C-alpha positions as a Markdown table, in Angstrom:
| # | Residue | x | y | z |
|---|---|---|---|---|
| 1 | Met | 15.6 | 34.0 | 33.5 |
| 2 | Arg | 17.8 | 35.2 | 30.7 |
| 3 | Pro | 17.9 | 33.0 | 27.5 |
| 4 | Val | 21.2 | 31.3 | 26.9 |
| 5 | Val | 23.0 | 32.8 | 23.9 |
| 6 | Leu | 25.6 | 30.5 | 22.4 |
| 7 | Ser | 28.6 | 32.0 | 20.7 |
| 8 | Gly | 31.6 | 30.4 | 19.0 |
| 9 | Pro | 31.7 | 26.7 | 18.1 |
| 10 | Gly | 28.5 | 25.9 | 20.0 |
| 11 | Arg | 26.5 | 28.4 | 17.8 |
| 12 | Glu | 28.0 | 27.0 | 14.6 |
| 13 | Gln | 27.1 | 23.4 | 15.7 |
| 14 | Gln | 23.5 | 24.6 | 16.5 |
| 15 | Gly | 23.3 | 26.2 | 13.0 |
| 16 | Lys | 24.4 | 22.9 | 11.4 |
| 17 | Gln | 21.9 | 21.0 | 13.4 |
| 18 | Leu | 19.1 | 23.3 | 12.4 |
| 19 | Gly | 20.2 | 23.0 | 8.7 |
| 20 | Leu | 20.2 | 19.2 | 9.0 |
| 21 | Glu | 16.7 | 19.1 | 10.6 |
| 22 | Ala | 15.4 | 21.4 | 7.8 |
| 23 | Cys | 16.9 | 19.1 | 5.2 |
| 24 | Leu | 15.4 | 16.1 | 6.8 |
| 25 | Asp | 11.9 | 17.7 | 7.0 |
| 26 | Ser | 12.2 | 18.6 | 3.4 |
| 27 | Cys | 13.1 | 15.1 | 2.3 |
| 28 | Ala | 10.4 | 13.6 | 4.5 |
| 29 | Gly | 7.8 | 15.9 | 2.9 |
| 30 | Lys | 9.0 | 15.0 | -0.6 |
| 31 | Phe | 8.7 | 11.3 | 0.3 |
| 32 | Val | 5.2 | 11.7 | 1.6 |
| 33 | Arg | 4.0 | 13.6 | -1.5 |
| 34 | Ser | 5.7 | 11.1 | -3.7 |
| 35 | Asn | 4.0 | 8.2 | -1.9 |
| 36 | His | 0.6 | 9.9 | -2.1 |
| 37 | Arg | 1.0 | 10.2 | -5.9 |
| 38 | Leu | 2.1 | 6.6 | -6.2 |
| 39 | Met | -0.9 | 5.4 | -4.2 |
| 40 | Ala | -3.3 | 7.6 | -6.3 |
| 41 | Ala | -2.0 | 6.0 | -9.5 |
| 42 | Tyr | -2.3 | 2.5 | -7.9 |
| 43 | Met | -5.9 | 3.2 | -6.9 |
| 44 | Gln | -6.7 | 4.3 | -10.4 |
| 45 | Leu | -5.2 | 1.2 | -12.0 |
| 46 | Met | -6.5 | -1.4 | -9.5 |
| 47 | Pro | -10.0 | -1.9 | -10.9 |
| 48 | Thr | -8.6 | -2.5 | -14.4 |
| 49 | Leu | -6.1 | -5.0 | -13.0 |
| 50 | Val | -8.8 | -6.8 | -11.1 |
| 51 | Gln | -11.1 | -7.0 | -14.1 |
| 52 | Arg | -8.3 | -8.3 | -16.2 |
| 53 | Arg | -7.5 | -11.0 | -13.6 |
| 54 | Val | -11.1 | -12.1 | -13.4 |
| 55 | Ala | -11.4 | -12.3 | -17.2 |
| 56 | Asp | -8.2 | -14.4 | -17.3 |
| 57 | Leu | -9.5 | -16.7 | -14.6 |
| 58 | Glu | -12.9 | -17.1 | -16.4 |
| 59 | Ala | -11.2 | -17.8 | -19.7 |
| 60 | Gly | -9.0 | -20.4 | -18.0 |
| 61 | Ala | -12.1 | -22.0 | -16.4 |
| 62 | Ala | -14.0 | -22.0 | -19.7 |
| 63 | Ala | -11.0 | -23.7 | -21.4 |
| 64 | Ala | -10.9 | -26.3 | -18.7 |
| 65 | Gly | -14.7 | -26.9 | -19.0 |
| 66 | Val | -15.5 | -25.6 | -15.6 |
| 67 | Glu | -18.5 | -23.3 | -15.1 |
| 68 | Pro | -17.5 | -19.9 | -13.6 |
| 69 | Ala | -18.8 | -19.3 | -10.1 |
| 70 | Glu | -21.5 | -16.8 | -9.5 |
| 71 | Pro | -20.2 | -13.3 | -8.7 |
| 72 | Gly | -19.6 | -12.8 | -5.0 |
| 73 | Val | -19.7 | -16.6 | -4.3 |
| 74 | Ser | -16.5 | -18.2 | -3.2 |
| 75 | Ser | -15.6 | -21.4 | -5.0 |
| 76 | Gly | -13.4 | -22.9 | -2.3 |
| 77 | Pro | -12.5 | -26.6 | -2.0 |
| 78 | Glu | -15.2 | -29.2 | -1.8 |
| 79 | Val | -16.0 | -30.4 | 1.7 |
| 80 | Pro | -16.6 | -34.2 | 2.0 |
| 81 | Arg | -20.0 | -35.2 | 3.3 |
| 82 | Ser | -18.4 | -36.9 | 6.3 |
| 83 | Met | -16.9 | -33.5 | 7.4 |
| 84 | Glu | -20.1 | -31.4 | 7.1 |
| 85 | Phe | -21.7 | -30.1 | 10.2 |
| 86 | Ala | -25.1 | -31.7 | 10.9 |
| 87 | Pro | -27.3 | -30.0 | 13.5 |
């Protein structure tokens, strides 16, 4: 089979379409690279933000006269004895 060769207005439209696709690919690539840089910056800052938040919570607990919880232990709401599971 012979390839179809467009001429005239069809060829011009095809050229515009290819240009638009190239532009879209370029923009998408820029967005992805920008997003990767943003996430890298976020990942660098996150430990500092978490430490600051923990320090603020501990300071608030100390001011309220509450002992801070042990690291890694959840200090959720107290469960009444009547609701505890007994085997």
